[in-house]
N, C-alpha and C positions, 0 to 999 in steps of 0.2 A: 471424502477428500475431494479436492479439485483435480480433475484429470484432463489434461490438455494433450490432444493427439494430432500431430501433423497439421497444425492450424496455419492457414494462410489468409491474409487480409489483403484485398485488392482494391485500389482506388483508380478508377479509369482502367488503364491497361497495365499499371505498375503495381507490383506487389509491395505493400508496406511492411508486411511480415510474411515470411515464407518458411513453411515446414518446421514449425516449432512444436516441441513436445516436452512436457514436464508435469510434475505432480506436486500438490501441496497437501500434506496430510494434516488432520486435526491435531493440534498441539505444535505445529510447525510454523515458522516464519521463513518465507522464501522471498528473496530479493530479486528484482529485475534491475539490472544495471547496464549501462552502455553509453556511448557518446550521444550528443544531441542528434535527433533525427534517426536514432537506431530502431525505433518502433516500439519503445517501452510502453508509452501511453496508449498506443493503438492496440497492442496486445492486451493490456489490462482492460481496455474498453470492450474488447471481444469477450474476455472472460466474464466481464460484468453483464454481458448480453446487450450492450449498447451499440455494438458494431457487428454487422453481418460478416461471416467468415466461412471459409471452406475448412474441412476437417471435422474434428469432434471435440466438444467440450462437455464434460459431465461434472455435475455437482452432487455430492452425496450419492453417487452411484446411478444417477438419473441424468439423461441428456438434458442440457440446459433448456432446449426448446420444448421439453416435455413437462416442465414445471408450470404449475399454476402461478401466475405472477404475484399474487398476494402471498401465497405460501412461501415463494422464493424470497420475497422482500422481508418476510419475518425471520429468515435465516441468513440472508446475504445483504450486506450493506457496502456502499462504496463511497469513498471520498475522492472526487476528481479534482483536477487542477483548477477548473473554472467553477467558482462557487458564489458568483455575484447574485445579489437579490435586489429587486427593484421595489420591494414593499418595505414599509417601515416597521419591520419586526424587531422586537427585543431579542437579546441573545437567547433567552430561555424559550421564546416562541420558535426560534430557528431549531433548537434542539428538539422541541416537541414535534416538529415535522417528521422526525424519525419514528415517532410513535404511531403515525398514520396507518401503516399496515396492520397494526394491532387493534386500534380503537376507532378508525375512521375519522370523521370530523369531530367527534366528541372527545373530551379529555377527562380522564378519571384522576382521582387523587394519586393512584399508583403511577400514572404517566408523569405527573409533576415530580413525584419522588424520584423516579428513574432519571428524568431530565436533570434534576439537581445533582444526583449522584454522578451522572456522566460528566457534568461540568466540573464537579469536584475532582473527578478522575484525571482530567487534563489540566487542573490548576486554574480553572476559569470560573469558579462559582461566584466570585466577586463581580463578574461581568453580567450576571443573570438579567438585571433590569436595564442594562445599557442598550441603546439603539445599535443594532448590528452594523448599520451603515457607517456609524461614527467610530467604530473600532479600528484599530490598526490592522494591517494585513496579517500580522502574526496572531493577533487576538481573534480575528475572523477565522483563521485556519484552525485554531484550537476549538472554537465554538462549533465549526463544521465537523471536526473530529468527534466532538461530544455528540453531535446529531447522529453520526454514523454508529457510534457505540450504543446510543439509546435505542437504535433500531433493532439491535440484536442482543439486547441486555439480558433477556430471560435465558436461564440455563435449562433449556428444554430439549437438548440434543445438539448435534454438531452445528456450528455456525461458521460463517465465512466473511472475512473482512478484507476488502480490497482498497488499498491506499495508494494514490498517485502523488508522489513527492510531498508527503505530509510534513516534511521538515523544511520546505523551501523558504518560507517566510519567517522562520523562527530563529531566535538567538540560540547559542550553543546549549544553554541549560535546558531550554524547552525542547530542543531537538532530542536530547537524551530522555527527557520525560515522556515525550510522545512515543518514542520507540520502546522505552521500558513498558509503557502502557500496552502497546501492541504485543510485546513479549508476554506480558501478564495475561492478556486476553487469550493468547495462544494456550497458555497453561490452564485456562478455564474451559477448554474445549472448542477452540476456534482455529480454523485454518487461515493464516494471514499471508496475503500476497502484497508486497510493497515495492513501489518504484522509488529508487534512491539514486542520487548523484554522488553523494559522499561515500567513497569506497571504504573508508575506515568505519563509518557508521554501519555499512553493510557487513563488514567483517565482524563487528562487535555484536550485532543484534540478530543476524539471520542464521538459520541452520544450513541453508544452501543458497547459492546465487546462480541465476541464469544470466549470462553475459550475451547481449545482443550486439551485432555489428551489421549495419545495412539491412536490418530486418531479419537476419538469420542468426541462429544460435552459434556463438563462438566458443563457449565453455559453459559447463554446468556441473555443480558439485559443491561440497563444503567450502567455505571461504578460505580455509587454510590450504586447500588444494588448488583452488581456482585463482585466487588473488595474489599471483606471484609476478615476478619481474617480466616473464615472457608474455603472459596474457595481457597484462596492463600495457606493456610496450607495444604489442601488436595492435591491440584494439583502441587504446586511447592515445598512443603516440607519446607516452610519458615514461620516463625512466624512474623507477622506484627502488628503494631498498626496503626489504621486509625485515621488521624487527619483531622479536618475540621475547617478552619479559614475563617469564612464567611465574615470577613473584607477584605480578599484577593480574595477568590473564593469560590463558592459553591461546587467545585469539591473535592473529597477525595484526601488525600495525604497519602501514605503508608510509614511508618517508618520501615525499615528492622531491625528486632531484631535477625536475624540469623536463622540457621536451626532449625526445630522443634525437640524437644527432644523426647525420647522414649514414654513419657506420652501423646504426641500429636498425 
């Protein structure tokens, strides 16, 4: 599992994240949610090993800094917000970058087959030969997700997938497809940590959510327990009504009633 204990990230003299603890087990999808500037991407970057921090982060029972980087890259992949490329790669060449920890600069037939399967997984196989830079923002996002999936494609033990706002540039159909894919990968032996802005997507696809406010944990638990009127009002300043239609799903659905008034 991913085990985060009392993690603090400091920039200059200011803590961007302070005293955060949570776990992501294999087979689980855990969501990071909170207002803009709450520290979600900073925390995910620390879990990925891209930002230094205080506290302890373990992956698969081993401290993050104790991993051999190539071995870790074969088990853990990350999709970050910034995915710009300055080279003229095709979409499938971008996905093949995810195979580098496994095969180095060389590419085997298996690598190409995995890259194609990953593109098909996110509904982007038809983009394989297209120039990455000429794709729309949403298409680029899906290709980059395929790259992250290709990196941990093999079912050779526990895997770890870190996603920073993977639905940000996508239409509603592809938002659901991406999160359904994350959910499916969790079922195949992957611990998934995902930053989301849409509370209803978090409610529908995650097992637990960690709510951040000003870099600190405000709530943590199953969506049905956490995503209620009180927490959403206090953290996001928005009044909601929680609807549960058990004929459709046992997950909560939040109806946005607008900003909280002065009395709230």
